VEXDOBA-457344 format. One record per atom (N, C-alpha, C, CB): x negated, y negated, z negated. Coordinates in steps of 0.02 Angstrom, whole numbers, plus 32768, in hexadecimal, padded with zeros to 4 digits. Atoms other than C-alpha are relative to their C-alpha. Glycine has a CB too. Example, Ala and Ser with C-alpha at 12.3 -4.5 7.8 and 13.67 -1.06 7.14 Angstrom:
BEGIN
7FD3803B8000;7D9980E17E7A;7FD37FC48000;80327FFF7FC2;802A803B8003;7D5480357E9B;80277FC97FDB;7FEC7FE98047;
// end
This chain:
BEGIN
7FB37FCC8058;58F2A56C4AA2;80127FBC7FDD;7FC880507F9A;7FC080337FFB;5984A4EE4A65;7FF67FEC7FD4;8045800E8007;80208022802F;594CA47749D4;80647FF47FF3;7FB77FB88019;7FC9801F804E;59EEA463493A;80047FB57FFC;7FDB80187FA6;8006803D8028;5A18A3AE490F;800D80077FD7;80167FD18008;8003800B8029;5A01A36A487E;80187FC87FEB;7FD9800C7FFA;800A80417FF6;5A5FA2EF484D;7FFE7FDF7FBB;80357FE4802E;7FF48032802B;5A6EA27547B0;80357FE57FDC;7FF07FDC8016;7FDD80158010;5AF5A22F4756;7FF7800E7FCB;802880038018;80077FF2805D;5ACFA1EF46AA;7FF4801A7FE3;801980047FD9;80177FBB8031;5A9BA27E4639;8017801E801A;800B80117FBB;80037FBE7FD9;5ABBA2F546B3;7FDF8018804E;8041800C8006;80127FE37FD0;5A84A3434735;804480398035;7FC480247FDB;7FBD7FEC7FE9;5B04A37847DB;7FDA801E8042;80437FBD800A;802E7FD47FBB;5AC2A4024848;804A8046802E;7F9D80467FC5;7FD17FE07FD1;5B41A42D48C5;7FD180288045;80387FBE801C;80327FD07FC5;5B19A4C0492D;803780188037;7FD580547FD8;7FE080157FB9;5B57A4C649D1;7FF480308043;7FE17FB88011;80227FE97FCE;5AF0A53C4A2D;8003804F7FD9;7FB47FD58012;80167FB1802B;5AD6A6064A1A;7FD17FF67FDA;7FE480408029;803D7FFD802D;5A60A6224991;7FC280468016;8024800C7FAC;80417FC57FF0;59BAA68549C6;7FC380037FF2;7FF280088039;80278024804C;593EA6AE4957;7FB77FED7FF5;800580327FC6;8039801A7FCD;58C1A64249A3;80307FB47FDD;7FFC80208071;7FCF80318010;595AA5B24976;7FF680107FC3;80478000801C;7FF980178022;5965A5E948DF;7FDB7FF57FB5;8029800E800B;804C7FFF8026;58D1A60F4899;80007F7E800E;7F9C80528056;801F803A800B;58B4A54748C1;80277FCB7FFA;7FD77FF48029;7FD880558002;5959A4F1488F;800680197FB3;80607FE6803B;800080138053;5926A53B47E0;7FB97FD67FE0;800680507FD3;803380227FE6;5877A4FD47E0;800A7FBA800E;7FEE801E8034;7FF180198024;58C3A467480D;802C7FB37FE8;7FD8800E7FF8;7FD280278040;5949A43D4791;7FD7800C7FD0;8050801D7FEA;80438001803B;58BAA45F4724;7FE57FCD7FE4;7FC680198014;802B80348012;586EA3E24744;801B7FCE7FF5;7FD67FF28025;7FD380268007;58F0A3784761;801280027FAE;803580138032;800C800E8075;5904A38C468A;7FDD7FD37FF2;7FD1803F7FC7;803D801D802E;587EA36E4656;80057FC2801D;7FB080238005;801080317FD5;585EA2D946BB;802A7FD18005;7FF580138038;7FC0803F7FFC;591AA27746C0;7FED7FFE7FCA;805680038010;7FD17FF6803C;5937A2C64605;8049802E7FED;80127FC57FF9;7FCC7FF07FFB;59CEA2F34633;800480507FD9;800E7FF58046;7FF77FBC801E;5A2FA35D45C4;804780157FFD;7FE580027FBA;7FD87FEB7FD6;5AAAA3A14632;80088018805F;801D7FD67FEC;800E7FEE7FC5;5AC1A40946D8;803A80198026;7FD0802B7FFD;7FB17FC37FD5;5B61A4354742;7FEB80048044;80677FD88007;802C7FD37FE2;5B46A49E47A7;805B80098035;7FCE804E7FC1;7FC07FE97FDC;5BDCA4944852;7FEF80278004;801E7FED8035;80117FDD7FE3;5BF8A5134892;8057801E8048;7FDB802F7FBF;7FDA80087FB6;5CACA4E5490A;7FDE803F8049;7FEB7F9C801C;8023800E7F80;5C40A50949B6;800080577FF6;7F6C7FC4802A;80137FB98004;5C3DA5C54970;802780208003;7FE480157FD5;7FB27FD67FF0;5CB2A63949C2;7FE6803C7FE3;8022800C805B;80157FD6801C;5C5BA6CE497F;7FBD80097FC9;8001801C802D;80348000803E;5C03A6E148DA;7FEE805D8009;802F7FE17F9F;800B7FA68017;5B89A7B148BD;7FC87FB37FD6;7FD98066804E;80227FE38035;5B15A7D84840;7FBB7FCC8006;7FF58059800A;801A80257FE9;5A90A783488A;7FEE7F837FDB;802C801F803D;7FC680458016;5AF9A6D24881;7FFD7FE47FBD;805080168003;7FEB7FF08043;5B22A70947C6;7FB77FDA7FE9;8012805C7FEB;80237FE58001;5A77A72D479F;7FC87FAC7FE6;800080328041;800A805E7FED;5A3DA67447DE;80187FED7FBB;803C7FD0804C;7FEE80368010;5AACA6054785;7FEF801C7F9B;80587FE98028;7FF17FFD8052;5AA2A66F46D0;7FAE7FE67FFA;801B805F7FD1;80497FFF800A;59DCA67946F0;7FEF7F958003;7FD380408052;7FFD80518012;59FFA5A6470F;80007FDB7FD4;80247FE8800D;7FD08019805E;5A63A585465D;7FCE80217FD2;806980317FE9;80457FE8805D;59C8A5EE45F3;7FCB7FDA801D;7FD380727FE9;804080227FEE;594AA570464E;800E7FC27FE4;7FEB7FFB804D;7FF5802F801E;59ACA4EC462B;80207FEE7FBF;80117FED8022;7FCF7FD98071;59F2A5144575;7FA97FFF7FE5;803D80977FF6;806E800D802D;5911A5274556;7FF47FC27FF3;7FA98012803A;801A80697FE6;5901A47845A2;80337FDD7FC3;802C7FD58077;7FDD80298026;5975A43B4532;806E7FDC8048;7FA77FB07FE9;7FB080127FB2;5A23A42A45CE;803C802E7FD4;7FEC803D807B;7FF27FC77FE7;5AC0A47945AF;8036801A8051;801980167FC3;7FFC80007FAE;5B00A4CA464C;805D7FF88011;7FD8805B8024;7FBE7FCE7FF7;5BBEA4C84694;8013800A804D;80487FDD7FD9;7FE87FD67FD3;5BFCA5104729;80547FF4802B;7FFC803F7FD5;7FC980278010;5C71A49A4770;800A802B805B;7FF87F977FE6;7FF0800E7FB3;5CE5A4C8483B;802380647FEC;7F9F7FE4804E;80147FAB8009;5CE6A5B34803;805A7FFC8026;7FE980317F8F;7FAC80017FDC;5D87A5E04888;802180597FD5;7FF980098083;7FF77FC28015;5DE9A6634842;7FD68058801F;80487FFB800B;803E7FCE7FD7;5D8DA6D448CF;7FD080177FDF;7FD97FE18035;8042802D8038;5CF3A6A34865;800080537FD8;80247F9A7FB5;7FFB7FF0804A;5D32A6CE47C7;7FFA80607FFA;805A7FDB7FDF;7FE57FA0803C;5D88A78847C5;7FBF800C802B;806B804F8012;802B7FE48009;5CE5A7BF4820;7FAD80127FED;801180058018;803C8027803D;5C5DA77A47A8;803C803C7FD3;7FFD7F807FE7;7FEC7FC18021;5CDDA7E14754;7FDF803F7FE3;802080168024;801D7FC07FF0;5CC4A87A47A8;7FB6801B800E;801B800B802F;80597FD37FFB;5C05A87B47B0;7FEF7FFF7FCE;7FBC7FE48028;80357FED803E;5C04A87046F3;7FDB7FD67FEE;7FD48031800A;804A804F7FEF;5B9FA7AB4701;80497FD67FDA;7FDA7FD88085;7FC9800A801F;5BF1A770466E;7FF87FA87FDA;800980457FC9;8030805D8001;5B75A6B14689;80007FF07F9C;80517F9C803E;8007801F8039;5B45A6A645D6;7FDA7FDC7FED;8000801A7FDE;8021804B8011;5B2FA5E9458D;80097FDB8035;7FB27FFC7FF1;7FE380257FCD;5B91A5BE4619;80367FE1801D;7FF880118019;7F9C8018800D;5C40A54D460C;7FE27FFB8050;80327F9D7FBF;7FFC80017FDA;5C89A5494673;80447FD9802E;7FEF80317FFB;7FD8803D7FFA;5CFDA4B346CE;803280038046;7FC97FBE8002;7FEE7FE97FD4;5D88A4AE475B;7FF17FCB8032;803A80187FF7;800B80187FB4;5D36A41747C2;7FCF7FCD7FDD;804C7FDD8037;803180057FE3;5C94A39B4799;80187FD17FDE;7FE9800C8040;800E80268032;5CEFA31A4734;800880257FD8;801B7FCB7FF8;7FE17FC5804C;5D46A3A746AC;7F9C800C7FE1;803C807E802D;80457FE4800D;5C80A3E146AF;7FDE7FC17FE3;7FD980208046;8008803D8025;5C65A33C4687;7FF87FE67FAF;802E7FE98013;7FFA8012804B;5CAAA32545EC;800380337FC0;803D7FDC7FFD;801E7FCA8035;5C64A3C745AA;7FF080037FE3;7FE6801C7FFA;80548014800F;5BCBA39345AE;7FFE7FD17FDE;7FD27FEE8038;7FED8030801A;5BE8A2F6456F;80157FE77F9F;802F8001802D;7FDE7FF2803A;5C61A33444E2;7FD980327FC9;8042801D8018;802C7FB7801F;5BC9A3BB44CB;7FCF7FC17FD3;7FC580458051;803280468027;5B55A322448E;80137FB67FF5;7FBF7FF2802A;80098038803D;5BC1A2CB4425;80167FAD8022;7F9D80007FE0;7FCD80277FD7;5C1BA25744A6;802C7FFE8020;7FF87FEC8017;7F9E7FFC8002;5CD6A21744B8;7FE77FF48046;80497FB97FCD;7FEF80097FD2;5CB6A1F34571;7FB57FFB8020;80317FCE8000;80377FE97FDF;5C4CA22645F1;7FD57FCE8031;801980368024;8022805A7FEF;5C3AA155463E;7FCD7FE97FD4;803C7FBD7FF7;801E800F801F;5BE0A15D459E;7FB87FF98007;801280197FE0;80297FD48007;5B3DA1AA45A5;7FCB7FCE7FF3;7FFA80318036;8028801F7FF9;5AB8A14545BB;80087FAC7FA4;800D7FF08060;7FEF802C801B;5B06A0C24529;7FFC800F7FBD;80327FEE8016;7FF47FDA803E;5B0CA15C44AF;804480097FC6;7FCF7FE97FDF;7FAB7FF3800F;5BA0A19B4426;80317FB77FDD;8004804A7FBA;7FD88052802B;5C1DA10143FA;7FEC7FF57FCB;804E7FFA7FEC;8005800B8050;5BF3A0A7435B;802180247FBF;80167FC47FF8;7FDF7FFA8047;5C48A0DC42AF;803E7FCA7FF1;7FC37FF37FC9;7FE98024802E;5CD6A0804296;7FFF7FCE7FC0;800D801A7FFA;800D80348017;5CCC9FFE4224;80387FD57FD3;7FEA7FE38035;7FE0800B8033;5D319FDE4180;801D7FC78016;7FDC7FFF7FC5;7FF98050801E;5D9F9F3B4188;80237FDA7FB0;802F7FE18038;800980048029;5DB69EE140F3;80587FF77FD3;7FC87FD38007;
// end
């Protein structure tokens, strides 16, 4: 069975789906991701689907389920790299991907997660939010 790698970048877990998603692979990804969110305390999950040419209802449901699991564990999900044909297919299938934000690429996805957590820049995750400016006399 193929496993989908999960990389930790700052306060974000990056999932790059490079394989066809079988039922077993999807279930393993959901379990692995839930465990990694809890173990790392990350507050963002980015799922990169750039390599997927076709998305069916199964993959759409899997993305929604991952987003729901992540949300329950206090992590926001952003799907990045969606091709126009994939977006059209999801709409035609009636899959709204509730709870999932989308971005064109990983960098924009990181910016969305950062903005949602109150950071000005995704490079600052480990340092916390910028301090409030102090007034000068």
